[in-house]
N, C-alpha and C positions, 0 to 999 in steps of 0.2 A: 289168689285163685286165678288160673290162666283161662282166658276166654278162648272160644273157638278161633281157629286161624282165619284171618280175613284176607282175601286175595287183593293184590295190586296187579296192575296189568299183566305182568309176567314174572317178576322177581319176587314173589310174595313170601318166600320163606322168611325173610327179614321181618315181615309184618307180624308173624307170631311173636317175635321178640318184642315188637312195638306194643303189643297188648299187655305185656307185663313190665315194660320198661318206660320210664319217663325221661331218662336223661343219659345220653352218650354221644360224643361227637369228635370231630377231627379235622385237621388241615390237610391240604393236598400233599401227596407223596413226592419224594425226591428220588430220582433214579441214581443208581450207583454202578460203577464198572469195576470188575475185578481183573487182576492181571493174570488169571489162570483160567482153566476150563470150568471152574465152579460158577454156577449162575449167580449173578449179583442180587442181593436182597433188595426189595423195595423198602425205602426208609420213610416212615410216617412220623410226624410230630403231632402227638395227641395231647392237647392241653399241657404243653411244655415238657412232655415226656416222650422220648424217642422210642419207637417200636420198629424192629426189623422184621420183614416178612419175606423169607426166601420162597422162590417159586416151588410149586408142587413138583415132584419128580417127573422129569421128561417134558416139563412145560417151560414157557418163556413169558416174561412180562411184556405186554403189548399196549398197555394204556398210554395214550399220548402219541402213539406212532402212526395212527391212521384215524382220521376224523370220522370216516364212515363207520368204522368198527366201534369207536368210542360212542357215537350217537346211538347205535343199535343197543349196546349194553346199557348205556345210561338211561335209555327209554324203558328198561325193565327194572330200574332201581326205585324203590318206594321213596316218596318225597321226604319223609323224616330222616333219611339216611344219606350219607355221602358214599359215592362209589370211589374207593381208594386205589384199587388195583384190579387188573384183569390178566388172567393167565390162560394160554391155550397151548396144546402140544406144539413143539418146535416145528415138526414136519408139516403140520396144518398151517402154521403161520407162513412158512415158506410158500406153500401152495396158494394161500390167500393172496399174498403179495403178487404172485404171478398172474392170477386170474381176476382178482379184485371183485369177484361176484360169486362167492361160494359160501354157502351157509354151513359148511362142514365144521367151521370153528365153533358152532353151537352144538356139536355132537358130544364134545367132551371139553369142559372148560371150568374155570374156577374164578371166583371174584372175592374181593375183600370189601367189607362195608363197615362203617361206624355210624353211630347216631349223631345227629347234629346238636344234641343237647347233652353235654357231658359236664359233670361237676369238676371243678379244679381240686376239690377235696378228696384226697386219697381214700380216707376211711369211708366216706359216703359211697364211693365207687365200689369198694370191697363189700360193703353191706348190701348194695344193690345187686351185685353179682351173686352173692349168697342167696338172696331171696329169689332172684330170677331162675337160677339153676334148679332150685328145689321146686318152684312152681311149674317150670317146664317139665321136669321129671315126672311129677304127679299127673299133669295133664296128658303127657304123651303115653304114660303107662295105661291110663284109662282108655285112650283112643286105640292103642294097640290091642288091648284086651277085647275091645268091641269091634274089631275089624270085620267088615262085611265079607260074605262068602266069596263073591267073584274075585276080590283082591287076595283073599286067602288062597284061592286056587292058583293064582299067579305066583304067589310066594312059595307055594309047595310044588310047583311044576318041576318035573324031572328032566325036561328038555326044553330047548329054545322053541320048538314047535308047539309043545303043550303050553308054554308061557304065552306065546302069541295068540293061541286059540282062546285061552282064558282071558287075556287082556282085552279081547274084542268085546267081552261082556262087562268090562269095568268102565264105569262112568265117573270121571273126576272133572269137576268144574274147572274152567280155565284159572290157573293160579292157585287153586286150593291145595294145601299140603296135607297129606295123610301119613302120619308117622308109622313106620314099619319096624323100627329098631332103635334102641338106645344103646350107644356104644360106650359112653364114658360119662361119669358124673362125679367130679371131685373138686377140690379147691382151685384147680388150675383150668379146668375145661369141662364143658358139657357138650357132648357130641351125639347127634341123632341122624337117622336116615329116614327119608320120607319118599312117598310116591307123589308125583305132581303132573300137571299138564302145563308146559312152559310155552309161552308165546312171545314172538318178537316180530317187529316189522322190518322186512328186508326188501330193498328195491321197491318200496311202496306197497308191498303185499304182506299181509299178516300171515305168519306161519305158526303152526302149533304142533307140539310133539309131546308124547308121554315120556317122562324122564324120571330118573332116580336122583334125588337131591340130598346132599349131606350138608348139615350145618354144624360148625364147631364154634361155640362161644368161648373165647379164651380170655383169661385174666393175665395181662402182661404189664409189668411196671405200674400197677395200680390203675390200669386202663383196660377197658373191655373192647375186644376186636372180634368181628364176626367173619369166619372163613366159610365159604360156600363152595361145594364141589358138585357139578352136574354131569350126568352121563345119560345120553339119550337111549330110550327103550323102556320096555315094561320092567317092573320091579321083580324080575325072576331071581332065584337064589344067587346065581353067578354074578349078576350085575349089582345086586345089593352088597354082596361080599366084596366086590371090587371097590365100590365106593367106600365101604367101611374101612378097608385096608388103606386106601390112598389117603383118606381124610385123617385117619389116625396117625399115619406116618407124617403127613404134612403138619398136623398139629404139634407133634413132638419136635419137628424141625423148627417150627416157629418159636416154641417155648425154649428150646435149646439155644437158638440164635440170640435170645434175649436173657440168657443166663439162668433159666429155670433148671431145676434139678429133676431130670426124668429118671424114674426108677425102672 
């Protein structure tokens, strides 16, 4: 049975998984360079199993390239998890390098996390993934069915103006995840989209935004990897649909990069 989602300072989507998981983990990633225009995948070694994570479409891997940015994102990562990779849009990264004081990189970004406690036993990990995805699916379905009226009005808004008006009446505690959509639930991945309030400390000041957050829990080479996609703004239909599409595409790219057969 999955408990309610417990917030961590700002990257709390992973803590939902923490409530139903007891073991998953990983070593630091290694960067790779390709000899063409294709973005290089991040290479992760998870308990002796290599996992490749290509960047989401239009994004670039930035972890390890700027200590200030690493510190900001690391500060939003729950303690039981490793932050393995960070991706932001390429044009935003270029602008950030020029100004070095711009929080626009948190308007649209993606991260990869793994638990610090992962079994070396392949079957144990497969069994855990099966239990977790079913528990998450049941918990999220119940939460979606009981969605409160203000958030439902945002979801049903016919325009950005209507969505902003309705969002003004939505109260989401800092870091709390409110599921709004289940995208996929099978033997390779569990994908969901939630509304949240995301916070980060930038230049010594705490900033907070309403965001749409997508989570993809994927089973790769008998290891579990968590992909998170964030997009700033209220969870109106267009923004939720955009996160659904981008996260589904990214998930398939990650599975394909590791030899999975995507139908």
